[in-house]
C-alpha positions as CSV (number, residue, x, y, z in Angstrom):
1,M,134.2,49.6,77.2
2,T,130.6,48.8,76.4
3,Y,128.7,46.1,78.3
4,I,128.8,43.8,75.3
5,E,132.6,44.2,75.1
6,F,132.7,43.6,78.9
7,L,130.9,40.3,78.4
8,Q,133.1,39.3,75.5
9,V,136.2,39.8,77.5
10,H,135.1,38.4,80.9
11,G,132.1,36.2,80.0
12,G,134.2,33.0,80.0
13,R,135.3,33.5,83.5
14,M,131.8,34.3,84.7
15,A,130.4,31.3,82.9
16,D,132.9,29.0,84.7
17,G,132.1,30.7,88.0
18,T,128.4,30.2,87.3
19,V,128.9,26.5,86.7
20,L,130.7,26.1,90.0
21,T,128.0,28.1,91.8
22,V,125.4,25.7,90.4
23,V,127.4,22.7,91.5
24,Q,127.8,24.2,95.0
25,F,124.1,24.9,95.1
26,L,123.1,21.3,94.1
27,L,125.5,19.7,96.6
28,A,124.4,22.1,99.4
29,T,120.8,21.3,98.7
30,V,121.5,17.6,98.9
31,V,123.2,18.1,102.3
32,A,120.4,20.4,103.5
33,V,117.6,17.9,102.6
34,A,119.4,15.0,104.2
35,V,120.1,16.9,107.4
36,A,116.6,18.4,107.5
37,V,114.9,15.0,107.2
38,L,117.2,13.4,109.8
39,F,117.1,16.1,112.4
40,G,113.4,16.9,111.8
41,L,112.6,13.3,112.7
42,M,115.0,13.4,115.6
43,R,113.2,16.4,116.9
44,L,110.1,14.3,117.1
45,S,111.8,11.3,118.9
46,R,110.5,10.1,122.2
47,N,114.0,9.6,123.4
48,P,115.1,12.8,125.2
49,A,118.8,12.4,124.3
50,I,118.0,12.1,120.6
51,R,115.6,15.0,120.7
52,G,118.0,17.1,122.8
53,A,120.9,16.5,120.4
54,A,118.7,17.6,117.5
55,T,117.5,20.6,119.3
56,V,121.1,21.7,120.1
57,Y,122.1,21.4,116.5
58,V,119.1,23.3,115.2
59,E,119.5,26.1,117.7
60,I,123.2,26.5,117.1
61,F,123.0,26.6,113.3
62,R,119.9,28.8,113.3
63,G,121.2,31.1,115.9
64,T,124.6,31.9,114.4
65,S,125.7,33.4,111.2
66,L,126.3,31.3,108.1
67,L,129.5,33.3,107.5
68,I,130.8,32.5,111.0
69,Q,130.0,28.8,110.4
70,L,131.8,28.9,107.1
71,F,134.9,30.3,108.7
72,W,134.7,27.8,111.5
73,I,134.5,24.8,109.2
74,F,137.3,26.0,106.9
75,F,139.7,27.9,109.3
76,V,139.0,26.5,112.8
77,L,138.4,22.8,112.3
78,P,141.9,22.2,110.9
79,I,143.2,23.3,114.4
80,F,141.4,20.2,115.7
81,G,142.8,18.0,113.0
82,L,139.9,18.1,110.5
83,N,141.1,19.6,107.2
84,L,138.5,20.1,104.5
85,D,139.0,21.2,101.0
86,K,137.6,24.7,100.4
87,F,135.1,23.3,97.8
88,V,133.8,20.8,100.3
89,A,133.8,23.3,103.2
90,G,131.7,25.6,101.1
91,F,128.8,23.5,100.2
92,L,128.9,21.7,103.6
93,A,128.6,24.9,105.6
94,V,125.7,26.1,103.5
95,G,124.0,22.7,103.6
96,L,124.4,22.4,107.4
97,N,123.1,25.9,108.0
98,M,120.1,25.6,105.8
99,G,119.4,22.1,107.0
100,A,118.7,23.4,110.4
101,Y,115.9,25.6,109.1
102,G,114.7,22.7,107.0
103,A,114.6,20.5,110.0
104,E,111.9,22.8,111.5
105,L,110.0,22.7,108.3
106,V,110.0,18.9,108.3
107,R,109.0,18.7,112.0
108,G,106.2,21.2,111.5
109,A,104.9,19.5,108.3
110,I,104.8,16.1,110.1
111,L,102.8,17.6,113.0
112,S,100.4,19.2,110.5
113,V,99.3,15.8,109.1
114,P,95.7,15.3,110.3
115,T,95.3,13.1,113.4
116,G,93.0,10.9,111.5
117,Q,95.8,9.8,109.2
118,W,97.8,8.7,112.2
119,E,94.9,6.9,113.7
120,A,94.0,5.1,110.4
121,A,97.6,3.9,110.1
122,V,97.5,2.5,113.6
123,A,94.2,0.8,112.9
124,L,95.8,-0.9,109.9
125,N,98.4,-2.3,112.4
126,M,101.3,-0.6,110.7
127,T,104.6,-0.4,112.6
128,S,105.7,3.0,113.6
129,R,108.4,3.1,110.9
130,K,106.1,1.9,108.1
131,R,103.4,4.3,109.3
132,M,105.9,7.2,109.0
133,W,107.3,6.3,105.6
134,R,104.1,5.0,103.9
135,V,101.5,7.4,105.3
136,I,102.8,10.4,107.2
137,L,105.9,11.5,105.3
138,P,104.3,11.6,101.8
139,Q,101.6,13.9,103.1
140,A,104.0,16.0,105.1
141,F,106.2,16.3,102.0
142,V,103.4,18.0,100.1
143,I,102.8,20.4,103.1
144,M,106.5,21.3,103.4
145,L,107.2,21.9,99.7
146,P,106.0,25.5,99.4
147,P,108.3,26.8,102.3
148,W,111.1,24.6,101.0
149,G,110.9,26.5,97.7
150,N,111.9,29.6,99.6
151,L,114.6,27.8,101.5
152,V,116.1,26.4,98.3
153,I,116.4,29.9,96.9
154,E,118.1,30.9,100.2
155,I,120.6,28.0,99.6
156,L,121.4,29.4,96.2
157,K,122.0,32.9,97.6
158,G,123.9,31.5,100.5
159,T,126.5,29.9,98.1
160,A,127.7,33.4,97.3
161,L,129.6,33.4,100.6
162,V,131.8,30.6,99.6
163,A,133.8,33.1,97.6
164,L,135.2,34.4,100.9
165,I,137.2,31.1,101.3
166,S,138.4,31.4,97.8
167,V,136.1,28.9,96.1
168,T,136.1,30.1,92.5
169,D,132.4,30.5,92.1
170,L,130.5,33.3,90.3
171,M,131.0,35.8,93.1
172,F,134.7,35.1,93.4
173,E,135.2,35.7,89.7
174,I,133.0,38.8,89.8
175,R,135.1,40.3,92.7
176,Q,138.3,39.5,90.8
177,I,137.0,41.1,87.6
178,N,135.8,44.2,89.6
179,I,139.2,44.6,91.3
180,S,141.1,44.5,87.9
181,T,138.6,46.6,85.9
182,F,136.8,48.8,88.5
183,M,133.7,48.2,86.4
184,S,131.5,47.6,89.4
185,V,128.1,48.3,87.7
186,Q,128.8,45.8,84.9
187,A,130.4,43.2,87.2
188,F,127.9,43.1,90.0
189,G,125.0,43.9,87.7
190,T,125.9,40.7,85.8
191,A,126.0,38.7,89.0
192,L,122.6,40.1,90.0
193,I,121.1,39.0,86.7
194,V,122.7,35.5,86.9
195,Y,121.4,34.8,90.4
196,Y,117.9,36.1,89.5
197,V,117.8,33.9,86.4
198,L,118.9,30.8,88.3
199,A,116.3,31.5,91.0
200,R,113.4,32.5,88.8
201,F,113.8,30.2,85.8
202,F,115.5,27.2,87.4
203,V,114.7,26.8,91.1
204,T,111.2,28.1,91.1
205,P,109.8,26.1,88.2
206,V,111.4,22.9,89.5
207,M,109.9,23.3,92.9
208,R,106.5,24.2,91.5
209,A,106.6,21.1,89.3
210,L,107.6,19.0,92.2
211,E,104.7,20.4,94.3
212,H,102.2,19.5,91.5
213,F,103.7,16.1,91.0
214,M,103.5,15.2,94.7
215,S,100.0,16.6,95.0
216,R,98.8,14.4,92.2
217,R,100.6,11.4,93.7
218,I,98.6,11.6,96.9
219,G,95.4,12.7,95.1
220,R,95.2,16.3,96.2
221,A,95.5,17.9,92.7
C-alpha cells in the first residue's frame, strides 16, 4: 500500500482525531491560562496561607509527571467519589499541569515590571487591585508572552497523552491504525507531520501576532 492509498483509507479517522486533538488543546489552554493567572497572583499574595497554598499546587504539579496526574484524575479520583468523563479528565489534567508552569511565568513577569511603574501607580492613588489590572498586568503580559509561546506548544504536545485514557484524539486513532495495519512509518509519520503543522503554522503565528498586538497596545512596538 502506498502512502497515498494509506491516507485515502485512513485519512478520515485521522482527520476526526485531529479535530479532537485541537479541541483538547484549546480547552487545556483555557484551563492553563486561568490557573496560571490565578496561582501566579496567589504566589505574590502577602497572605502566607494563600501564598503557601499556591506554592504547594505549583510544586506538586511541576514536580510530578503529567502522565501520573492524568491517571490520578481519571482512575483514582473516582475512588473518592469524583467521576470525570475521559474527555474532561484529558484536557483538565493537561491544563492543570501546564498551568503550574504558567503560574511561575506570570509571577516572574509581574516581578519584572520596572519599579517605577509601581511607584507611578501608587502616586496616582490607585487601589492595589486597579494598579494591578490597569498598569502592571498589561506590561507583564507582554513580558510573559514569548515564554508562553513555548508553553502553549508544550500543551499541544501534552494532549497526545490523553490517548492513554481512551480519548479518541489523533494519537488514539494513530495507535489503532498501527495495530491493525502494522504500517508504523506511515501512521506515526503522519502524526509527526500533523503535530508539526499545528505547532508551526497555527500556534506559533497566533502567539507572534498576539505579542505584536500587545506591544503596540502599550506603545512598545
